[in-house]
Backbone as CSV, one residue per row, in Angstrom:
resi,resn,N_x,N_y,N_z,CA_x,CA_y,CA_z,C_x,C_y,C_z
1,MET,-22.877,-24.405,-10.874,-22.043,-24.054,-9.721,-20.633,-24.515,-10.026
2,ASN,-19.651,-23.652,-9.723,-18.253,-23.991,-9.961,-17.573,-24.261,-8.629
3,LEU,-16.277,-24.580,-8.753,-15.470,-24.923,-7.563,-15.377,-23.790,-6.596
4,GLU,-15.276,-22.537,-7.084,-15.199,-21.372,-6.231,-16.469,-21.211,-5.393
5,SER,-17.639,-21.472,-6.000,-18.905,-21.387,-5.287,-18.986,-22.411,-4.196
6,LEU,-18.492,-23.617,-4.518,-18.535,-24.681,-3.548,-17.593,-24.409,-2.384
7,GLN,-16.508,-23.661,-2.612,-15.575,-23.402,-1.582,-16.220,-22.656,-0.417
8,GLY,-17.149,-21.751,-0.737,-17.869,-21.065,0.327,-18.728,-21.975,1.139
9,ILE,-19.299,-23.001,0.553,-20.183,-23.941,1.213,-19.367,-25.004,1.977
10,LEU,-18.381,-25.542,1.333,-17.600,-26.642,1.912,-16.375,-26.232,2.658
11,GLY,-15.957,-24.996,2.430,-14.779,-24.466,3.147,-13.524,-25.288,2.991
12,SER,-12.885,-25.570,4.057,-11.570,-26.211,4.011,-11.673,-27.702,3.703
13,LEU,-12.879,-28.275,3.620,-12.963,-29.687,3.221,-12.457,-29.900,1.805
14,LEU,-12.626,-28.908,0.953,-12.158,-29.057,-0.430,-10.681,-29.282,-0.506
15,GLN,-9.932,-28.706,0.433,-8.471,-28.896,0.412,-8.050,-30.304,0.717
16,GLU,-8.919,-31.078,1.315,-8.623,-32.452,1.699,-9.043,-33.495,0.626
17,MET,-9.699,-33.021,-0.432,-10.288,-33.956,-1.397,-9.305,-34.257,-2.503
18,ASN,-9.410,-35.496,-3.013,-8.630,-35.876,-4.153,-9.448,-35.505,-5.428
19,PRO,-8.857,-35.538,-6.592,-9.552,-35.103,-7.824,-10.858,-35.889,-8.103
20,LEU,-10.902,-37.163,-7.787,-12.135,-37.925,-8.025,-13.262,-37.447,-7.080
21,GLU,-12.908,-37.120,-5.846,-13.890,-36.637,-4.906,-14.398,-35.241,-5.327
22,MET,-13.485,-34.406,-5.852,-13.876,-33.112,-6.327,-14.834,-33.214,-7.507
23,GLU,-14.556,-34.144,-8.393,-15.396,-34.354,-9.529,-16.803,-34.805,-9.091
24,ALA,-16.853,-35.696,-8.095,-18.129,-36.139,-7.558,-18.894,-34.971,-6.950
25,ILE,-18.217,-34.091,-6.227,-18.847,-32.925,-5.627,-19.396,-32.000,-6.739
26,LEU,-18.618,-31.808,-7.773,-19.118,-30.953,-8.882,-20.378,-31.577,-9.509
27,ASN,-20.379,-32.891,-9.668,-21.560,-33.563,-10.246,-22.777,-33.367,-9.331
28,ILE,-22.551,-33.478,-8.025,-23.660,-33.285,-7.038,-24.140,-31.861,-7.144
29,SER,-23.212,-30.901,-7.250,-23.608,-29.507,-7.301,-24.398,-29.195,-8.585
30,LYS,-24.132,-29.919,-9.665,-24.892,-29.709,-10.888,-26.332,-30.248,-10.706
31,LYS,-26.444,-31.331,-9.954,-27.761,-31.929,-9.652,-28.601,-31.007,-8.765
32,TYR,-27.933,-30.319,-7.856,-28.614,-29.423,-6.910,-27.993,-28.002,-7.050
33,PRO,-28.512,-27.179,-7.928,-27.936,-25.836,-8.147,-27.866,-24.981,-6.898
34,ASN,-28.856,-25.100,-6.019,-28.840,-24.368,-4.746,-28.448,-25.329,-3.610
35,LEU,-27.200,-25.726,-3.631,-26.697,-26.735,-2.699,-26.905,-26.319,-1.247
36,SER,-26.815,-25.009,-1.001,-26.958,-24.542,0.407,-28.370,-24.675,0.922
37,GLU,-29.335,-24.850,0.040,-30.749,-25.002,0.477,-31.215,-26.446,0.560
38,VAL,-30.369,-27.365,0.159,-30.719,-28.793,0.194,-30.497,-29.343,1.588
39,PRO,-31.448,-30.141,2.110,-31.249,-30.704,3.461,-29.911,-31.440,3.607
40,ARG,-29.309,-31.249,4.751,-27.955,-31.832,5.020,-27.999,-33.347,4.840
41,GLU,-29.032,-34.008,5.310,-29.070,-35.463,5.211,-29.066,-35.919,3.741
42,LYS,-29.744,-35.170,2.910,-29.769,-35.529,1.473,-28.388,-35.391,0.823
43,ILE,-27.698,-34.323,1.206,-26.356,-34.101,0.666,-25.390,-35.153,1.164
44,LEU,-25.485,-35.497,2.481,-24.613,-36.535,3.031,-24.844,-37.858,2.361
45,LYS,-26.105,-38.173,2.030,-26.415,-39.423,1.291,-25.786,-39.386,-0.076
46,GLU,-25.901,-38.250,-0.766,-25.285,-38.107,-2.093,-23.743,-38.358,-1.980
47,PHE,-23.143,-37.739,-0.958,-21.704,-37.897,-0.804,-21.373,-39.355,-0.580
48,ALA,-22.137,-40.021,0.283,-21.899,-41.453,0.569,-22.050,-42.302,-0.694
49,ASP,-23.103,-41.983,-1.491,-23.316,-42.728,-2.717,-22.176,-42.507,-3.717
50,ALA,-21.533,-41.357,-3.638,-20.413,-41.018,-4.519,-19.072,-41.573,-3.950
51,GLY,-19.106,-42.174,-2.791,-17.915,-42.789,-2.217,-17.062,-41.802,-1.440
52,ILE,-17.659,-40.694,-1.028,-16.930,-39.668,-0.284,-17.188,-39.824,1.215
53,ASP,-16.124,-40.022,1.978,-16.226,-40.204,3.421,-16.134,-38.785,4.056
54,VAL,-17.288,-38.209,4.333,-17.302,-36.831,4.857,-16.674,-36.731,6.239
55,LEU,-16.885,-37.716,7.069,-16.307,-37.681,8.401,-14.781,-37.677,8.364
56,GLU,-14.202,-38.452,7.446,-12.751,-38.479,7.296,-12.234,-37.131,6.778
57,LEU,-12.968,-36.530,5.824,-12.561,-35.253,5.323,-12.642,-34.175,6.441
58,GLN,-13.669,-34.254,7.271,-13.816,-33.295,8.387,-12.642,-33.482,9.370
59,ARG,-12.276,-34.725,9.626,-11.183,-34.996,10.539,-9.880,-34.422,9.995
60,LYS,-9.627,-34.653,8.700,-8.431,-34.107,8.068,-8.440,-32.581,8.095
61,ALA,-9.566,-31.986,7.812,-9.675,-30.508,7.822,-9.448,-29.972,9.247
62,GLN,-9.927,-30.654,10.267,-9.726,-30.225,11.613,-8.223,-30.287,11.988
63,VAL,-7.561,-31.358,11.565,-6.111,-31.456,11.829,-5.376,-30.318,11.117
64,ARG,-5.747,-30.056,9.858,-5.115,-28.962,9.100,-5.368,-27.637,9.817
65,ARG,-6.626,-27.434,10.238,-6.957,-26.180,10.903,-6.165,-26.028,12.194
66,SER,-5.989,-27.095,12.961,-5.218,-27.016,14.205,-3.753,-26.639,13.894
67,GLU,-3.200,-27.249,12.854,-1.832,-26.922,12.483,-1.682,-25.468,12.079
68,LYS,-2.644,-24.976,11.297,-2.590,-23.611,10.850,-2.804,-22.644,11.997
69,MET,-3.659,-23.068,12.978,-3.898,-22.194,14.119,-2.625,-22.079,14.956
70,SER,-1.855,-23.131,15.055,-0.599,-23.065,15.777,0.354,-22.085,15.083
71,GLU,0.377,-22.165,13.759,1.214,-21.245,12.965,0.721,-19.812,13.186
72,ALA,-0.597,-19.607,13.202,-1.168,-18.270,13.342,-0.775,-17.664,14.679
73,LYS,-0.830,-18.476,15.716,-0.484,-17.992,17.041,0.997,-17.561,17.067
74,ALA,1.814,-18.296,16.370,3.257,-17.998,16.345,3.479,-16.701,15.528
75,LYS,2.689,-16.474,14.482,2.849,-15.331,13.599,2.125,-14.041,14.100
76,LYS,1.172,-14.229,15.004,0.350,-13.091,15.467,-0.458,-12.524,14.315
77,VAL,-1.486,-13.201,13.899,-2.374,-12.785,12.794,-3.179,-11.605,13.249
78,GLY,-3.325,-10.568,12.445,-4.148,-9.415,12.749,-5.618,-9.705,12.580
79,ASN,-6.442,-8.952,13.288,-7.906,-9.203,13.222,-8.505,-9.146,11.833
80,ASN,-8.019,-8.229,10.992,-8.599,-8.042,9.666,-7.900,-8.818,8.573
81,GLU,-6.913,-9.634,8.957,-6.264,-10.488,7.946,-7.061,-11.746,7.735
82,LYS,-6.844,-12.375,6.595,-7.522,-13.649,6.309,-7.087,-14.703,7.298
83,CYS,-8.057,-15.536,7.704,-7.744,-16.582,8.681,-6.869,-17.631,8.033
84,PRO,-5.809,-18.073,8.758,-4.896,-19.054,8.204,-5.492,-20.454,8.087
85,CYS,-6.701,-20.670,8.567,-7.320,-22.010,8.438,-7.742,-22.280,7.040
86,GLY,-7.787,-21.254,6.193,-8.141,-21.510,4.766,-9.616,-21.250,4.458
87,SER,-10.394,-20.771,5.392,-11.823,-20.522,5.152,-12.101,-19.344,4.262
88,GLY,-11.141,-18.411,4.176,-11.334,-17.190,3.399,-11.958,-16.060,4.198
89,LYS,-12.352,-16.331,5.401,-12.947,-15.305,6.298,-11.837,-14.546,7.003
90,LYS,-12.241,-13.392,7.573,-11.276,-12.671,8.408,-11.060,-13.435,9.714
91,TRP,-9.847,-13.277,10.246,-9.458,-13.951,11.498,-10.475,-13.674,12.605
92,LYS,-10.933,-12.397,12.743,-11.820,-12.053,13.857,-13.202,-12.665,13.696
93,LYS,-13.601,-13.051,12.505,-14.918,-13.651,12.244,-14.857,-15.157,12.142
94,CYS,-13.642,-15.732,12.264,-13.502,-17.180,12.023,-12.974,-17.831,13.296
95,CYS,-11.706,-18.102,13.339,-11.101,-18.944,14.375,-10.778,-18.186,15.643
96,LYS,-10.749,-16.851,15.615,-10.477,-16.113,16.824,-11.606,-16.276,17.827
97,VAL,-12.820,-16.437,17.300,-14.021,-16.508,18.147,-13.988,-17.693,19.078
């Protein structure tokens, strides 16, 4: 599994990670090729063992998402445009909901 594959699973959390955290995530993804099928508790334990504070990353991602949402409202994002939160999804299927 590469970084692009992980982006679909972890979304905007990847934008908040430093290089050491990204390396740890890649190592975890090599250990579990089907990361999306592994129980959440097991993955969180792996993250904790690797020194990754998932709650802090989620908080940072939420702040970033809020900032981007403010920008999106100012710009008037179209329904079929990519969501400015960085998820890669269309606006109508992501933050507009």
